C-alpha positions as CSV (number, residue, x, y, z in Angstrom):
1,M,0.0,0.0,0.0
2,A,1.2,3.5,-0.8
3,Q,2.8,5.5,2.0
4,F,2.0,8.8,0.3
5,T,-1.2,10.2,-1.2
6,R,-1.2,11.1,-4.9
7,I,-1.5,14.8,-3.9
8,E,1.7,14.5,-1.8
9,V,3.4,12.7,-4.7
10,A,2.4,15.4,-7.2
11,T,3.5,18.1,-4.8
12,A,6.9,16.5,-4.3
13,M,7.3,16.1,-8.1
14,K,6.6,19.8,-8.5
15,E,8.7,21.0,-5.6
16,T,11.9,19.0,-6.3
17,G,11.6,19.1,-10.1
18,M,13.4,15.9,-10.8
19,I,12.9,12.2,-10.5
20,P,15.9,9.9,-10.9
21,L,15.2,6.7,-12.9
22,F,17.0,3.5,-12.2
23,F,17.0,-0.3,-12.5
24,N,19.4,-2.9,-11.4
25,S,18.8,-6.5,-10.4
26,D,21.4,-6.3,-7.6
27,L,19.5,-5.3,-4.4
28,E,22.5,-4.1,-2.4
29,L,23.8,-2.0,-5.3
30,S,20.3,-0.6,-5.8
31,K,20.2,0.4,-2.1
32,K,23.4,2.3,-2.4
33,V,22.2,4.1,-5.6
34,L,19.0,5.0,-3.8
35,K,20.8,6.3,-0.7
36,A,23.2,8.4,-2.9
37,C,20.2,10.0,-4.6
38,Y,18.5,10.6,-1.3
39,D,21.6,12.2,0.2
40,G,21.9,14.4,-2.8
41,G,18.4,15.8,-2.2
42,A,16.2,13.6,-4.4
43,R,12.9,12.7,-2.7
44,L,11.4,10.5,-5.4
45,M,12.8,7.5,-7.3
46,E,11.3,5.7,-10.3
47,F,12.4,2.1,-10.3
48,T,12.2,1.2,-14.0
49,A,11.0,-2.4,-13.8
50,R,12.6,-3.9,-16.9
51,G,14.2,-7.1,-15.7
52,D,13.2,-10.6,-14.5
53,F,12.1,-10.6,-10.8
54,A,12.2,-6.8,-10.8
55,H,9.2,-6.8,-8.4
56,E,11.2,-8.7,-5.8
57,V,14.0,-6.1,-5.9
58,F,11.5,-3.3,-5.8
59,G,9.7,-4.7,-2.8
60,E,12.9,-5.0,-0.8
61,L,14.1,-1.6,-1.9
62,T,10.9,0.0,-0.8
63,K,11.1,-1.6,2.6
64,Y,14.6,-0.2,2.9
65,A,13.4,3.3,1.9
66,V,10.5,3.2,4.5
67,A,12.9,2.0,7.2
68,E,16.0,4.1,6.5
69,L,15.1,7.0,4.2
70,P,12.3,9.1,5.7
71,G,10.3,11.0,3.1
72,M,11.6,9.1,0.1
73,I,8.8,8.4,-2.3
74,M,9.2,5.1,-4.2
75,G,7.5,4.6,-7.6
76,V,7.8,2.3,-10.5
77,G,8.2,2.9,-14.2
78,S,8.0,0.9,-17.5
79,I,4.6,-0.5,-16.5
80,T,2.5,-1.6,-19.5
81,D,-0.7,-3.2,-18.0
82,A,-3.0,-3.0,-15.1
83,G,-1.9,-6.3,-13.6
84,A,1.7,-5.1,-13.3
85,A,0.5,-1.8,-11.8
86,S,-1.6,-3.7,-9.2
87,L,1.4,-5.9,-8.3
88,Y,3.7,-3.0,-7.7
89,M,1.1,-1.0,-5.8
90,A,0.7,-4.1,-3.5
91,L,4.5,-3.8,-3.0
92,G,4.3,-0.2,-1.9
93,A,4.6,1.8,-5.1
94,N,3.5,5.4,-4.5
95,F,3.3,6.3,-8.2
96,I,3.1,4.4,-11.5
97,V,4.8,5.6,-14.7
98,T,4.0,4.1,-18.0
99,P,5.5,4.4,-21.5
100,V,2.0,4.4,-23.1
101,L,-1.5,5.7,-22.3
102,R,-3.7,2.8,-21.2
103,E,-7.1,3.2,-19.6
104,D,-6.8,-0.1,-17.6
105,I,-3.8,1.3,-15.7
106,A,-5.7,4.5,-15.0
107,I,-8.6,2.6,-13.6
108,A,-6.4,0.4,-11.4
109,C,-4.4,3.4,-10.0
110,N,-7.4,5.7,-9.5
111,R,-9.2,2.9,-7.6
112,K,-6.4,3.0,-5.0
113,K,-5.8,6.8,-5.4
114,V,-2.3,6.3,-6.6
115,L,-0.7,8.8,-8.9
116,W,-0.1,7.5,-12.4
117,S,1.8,9.3,-15.2
118,P,1.3,7.9,-18.7
119,G,3.7,8.4,-21.6
120,C,2.0,10.7,-24.2
121,G,3.1,12.0,-27.5
122,S,0.2,14.2,-28.7
123,L,-2.2,16.8,-27.4
124,T,-5.0,14.3,-28.0
125,E,-3.3,11.7,-25.8
126,I,-2.6,14.3,-23.2
127,A,-6.2,15.5,-23.1
128,R,-7.4,11.9,-22.7
129,A,-5.0,11.3,-19.9
130,E,-6.3,14.4,-18.1
131,E,-9.9,13.3,-18.7
132,L,-8.9,10.0,-16.9
133,G,-7.6,12.0,-13.9
134,C,-3.9,12.3,-14.7
135,E,-2.1,15.0,-12.7
136,I,1.3,15.0,-14.4
137,V,1.7,13.7,-18.0
138,K,4.9,12.0,-19.0
139,L,6.3,13.3,-22.3
140,F,8.0,10.3,-23.9
141,P,10.4,10.0,-25.6
142,G,11.3,13.5,-24.6
143,D,14.2,13.9,-26.9
144,L,11.9,13.3,-29.9
145,Y,9.7,16.3,-28.9
146,G,11.9,18.8,-27.1
147,P,11.1,22.0,-25.2
148,N,9.3,23.6,-28.2
149,F,6.7,20.8,-28.0
150,V,6.1,21.7,-24.4
151,K,5.7,25.4,-25.3
152,G,3.2,24.4,-28.0
153,I,1.1,22.3,-25.5
154,K,1.2,24.9,-22.7
155,G,-0.2,27.6,-25.1
156,P,-3.7,26.2,-25.5
157,C,-3.5,24.1,-22.3
158,P,-1.7,26.1,-19.6
159,W,-3.1,23.8,-16.9
160,T,-1.3,20.8,-18.2
161,S,1.6,19.5,-16.1
162,I,4.4,17.8,-18.1
163,M,7.3,15.6,-17.1
164,P,9.7,14.8,-20.0
165,T,11.7,11.6,-19.8
166,G,14.4,10.8,-22.3
167,G,16.7,13.5,-23.6
168,V,17.0,15.1,-20.2
169,A,20.6,15.8,-19.1
170,P,22.0,17.3,-15.8
171,T,23.4,20.4,-17.5
172,E,22.3,24.0,-17.2
173,E,21.6,24.3,-20.9
174,N,19.4,21.3,-21.1
175,L,17.5,21.9,-17.9
176,S,17.0,25.6,-18.6
177,G,15.5,24.6,-22.0
178,W,13.0,22.3,-20.4
179,F,12.0,24.4,-17.4
180,N,11.8,27.7,-19.3
181,A,9.4,25.9,-21.7
182,G,7.2,25.2,-18.7
183,V,7.7,21.6,-17.5
184,T,6.7,20.7,-14.0
185,C,9.5,18.2,-13.4
186,V,11.9,16.0,-15.4
187,G,12.7,12.3,-15.3
188,M,16.4,11.5,-15.6
189,G,18.0,8.1,-16.0
190,S,21.3,7.1,-17.5
191,K,22.6,10.7,-18.0
192,L,22.4,11.1,-14.3
193,I,23.0,7.5,-13.0
194,S,25.5,6.6,-15.6
195,K,27.1,3.2,-16.5
196,D,30.4,4.5,-15.3
197,I,29.0,5.4,-11.9
198,I,27.5,2.0,-11.6
199,A,30.7,0.2,-12.8
200,N,32.9,2.2,-10.5
201,K,30.5,2.2,-7.6
202,D,31.1,5.9,-7.4
203,Y,28.2,6.7,-5.1
204,A,29.9,9.9,-3.9
205,K,29.9,11.2,-7.4
206,L,26.2,10.3,-7.9
207,E,25.3,12.1,-4.7
208,K,27.2,15.2,-5.9
209,D,25.7,15.0,-9.4
210,V,22.1,14.7,-8.0
211,K,22.7,17.8,-5.8
212,A,24.2,19.8,-8.7
213,A,21.2,19.0,-10.9
214,L,18.7,20.0,-8.2
215,D,20.6,23.2,-7.6
216,I,20.4,24.0,-11.4
217,I,16.7,23.4,-11.3
218,K,16.2,25.7,-8.4
219,A,18.3,28.4,-10.0
220,V,16.4,28.2,-13.3
221,R,13.1,28.4,-11.6
222,K,13.9,31.7,-9.8
């Protein structure tokens, strides 16, 4: 069962402005990555459930967050059907992120008042997601659309909250482009939690990089 309400999750997404994305089948490594992100100031983590037995890792990682990382909001991404969404909600997911817009996932999440963020690539999809109760739409793949797409959507639909994922980098130029276009938050995966960091187990660098990215976001928003 979720530890945080969907309003609390949406507020945290807006306030922090960034959600790290990560998957690894090694639980102990995953704990260290999560702790480094937390120590760097992140308060949400999207566990991208893309491997065999990912639900087992997520369940244990969420227990660790509840016990050791107060205020850390655990969610899951790469969900493609309502059954998977229900499984992860039973394991404590506080939000569900999907690469596609599926109404069965919306129904499953809304029934338990869990925030869901579907991947959308057109204004029609975004409008339908909002009709189904979506608070923050995922723009995916973000690098195919870019900040100008966000500006185009925000013109006729200023109430729309957008989170691009894919094509987001922890640089001032990239983050300025997205936030000046009007995004609510960004999802950031391998450009933040890089293969080198994982290979070298350089968790101190990850903590530093997370903090630097959050500092850039704060500065851009002023």
